[in-house]
TIBAVO-192670 format. One record per residue (C-alpha): residue number from 1; residue in one letter; x, y, z. Coordinates in pm, 1 decimal, padded with zeros to 6 digits. Example, Ala and Ser with C-alpha at 12.3 -4.5 7.8 and 13.67 -1.06 7.14 Angstrom:
REM residues 2
{1,'a',{01230.0,-00450.0,00780.0}}
{2,'s',{01367.0,-00106.0,00714.0}}
***
This chain:
REM residues 53
{1,'m',{01198.5,00270.4,00337.4}}
{2,'a',{00825.7,00339.0,00364.9}}
{3,'l',{00666.0,00336.7,00703.1}}
{4,'p',{00305.4,00394.2,00813.8}}
{5,'a',{00249.0,00739.8,00963.6}}
{6,'s',{00140.9,00772.1,01322.5}}
{7,'a',{-00094.7,01040.9,01443.8}}
{8,'n',{00194.6,01243.2,01587.3}}
{9,'d',{00380.0,01237.2,01252.8}}
{10,'w',{00110.4,01453.4,01095.3}}
{11,'d',{00180.0,01729.6,01350.5}}
{12,'a',{00510.8,01790.9,01176.8}}
{13,'l',{00319.4,01917.7,00871.7}}
{14,'d',{00241.1,02234.4,01066.9}}
{15,'q',{00602.4,02337.9,01022.0}}
{16,'t',{00672.6,02573.9,00731.8}}
{17,'g',{00801.4,02388.5,00431.0}}
{18,'a',{00702.4,02043.6,00554.9}}
{19,'v',{00584.3,01797.6,00288.9}}
{20,'a',{00418.5,01454.5,00302.0}}
{21,'i',{00441.9,01219.7,00003.2}}
{22,'m',{00191.5,00938.7,-00016.5}}
{23,'r',{00144.7,00668.4,-00277.2}}
{24,'h',{-00051.8,00344.7,-00289.2}}
{25,'a',{00150.6,00033.5,-00238.9}}
{26,'l',{-00025.5,-00250.1,-00422.7}}
{27,'a',{-00134.1,-00220.4,-00782.4}}
{28,'p',{-00098.3,-00511.1,-01022.4}}
{29,'g',{00137.4,-00481.0,-01318.0}}
{30,'t',{00467.1,-00296.2,-01359.7}}
{31,'g',{00476.5,00079.0,-01400.9}}
{32,'d',{00221.0,00312.6,-01545.8}}
{33,'p',{00080.3,00244.1,-01892.7}}
{34,'a',{00256.7,00432.5,-02176.4}}
{35,'d',{-00047.8,00645.6,-02244.2}}
{36,'f',{-00154.3,00724.4,-01884.8}}
{37,'e',{-00259.4,01074.7,-01787.4}}
{38,'l',{-00255.9,01197.3,-01424.1}}
{39,'d',{-00589.3,01378.9,-01465.5}}
{40,'d',{-00766.3,01078.2,-01622.8}}
{41,'c',{-00808.7,00783.3,-01380.3}}
{42,'s',{-00933.0,00556.3,-01655.8}}
{43,'t',{-00579.1,00550.3,-01806.1}}
{44,'q',{-00406.9,00448.9,-01479.1}}
{45,'r',{-00354.0,00111.4,-01314.4}}
{46,'i',{-00624.2,-00017.9,-01087.8}}
{47,'l',{-00547.9,-00091.9,-00721.1}}
{48,'s',{-00580.0,-00457.2,-00612.5}}
{49,'d',{-00807.2,-00546.1,-00315.5}}
{50,'a',{-00499.3,-00539.4,-00088.8}}
{51,'g',{-00400.1,-00193.9,-00225.9}}
{52,'r',{-00742.1,-00053.5,-00143.5}}
{53,'d',{-00721.4,-00189.5,00212.5}}
***
């Protein structure tokens, strides 16, 4: 379950080996396009207004 991070949660990243994974929540459509490339934003889905907020 995804939860918003609090200011204190980020302190845990000072520990060796700690990792934070973040991803947007609201983008219209289902899945990434078949021809998307991670290094080319023009091939990826666009965030909705709610996703940008």
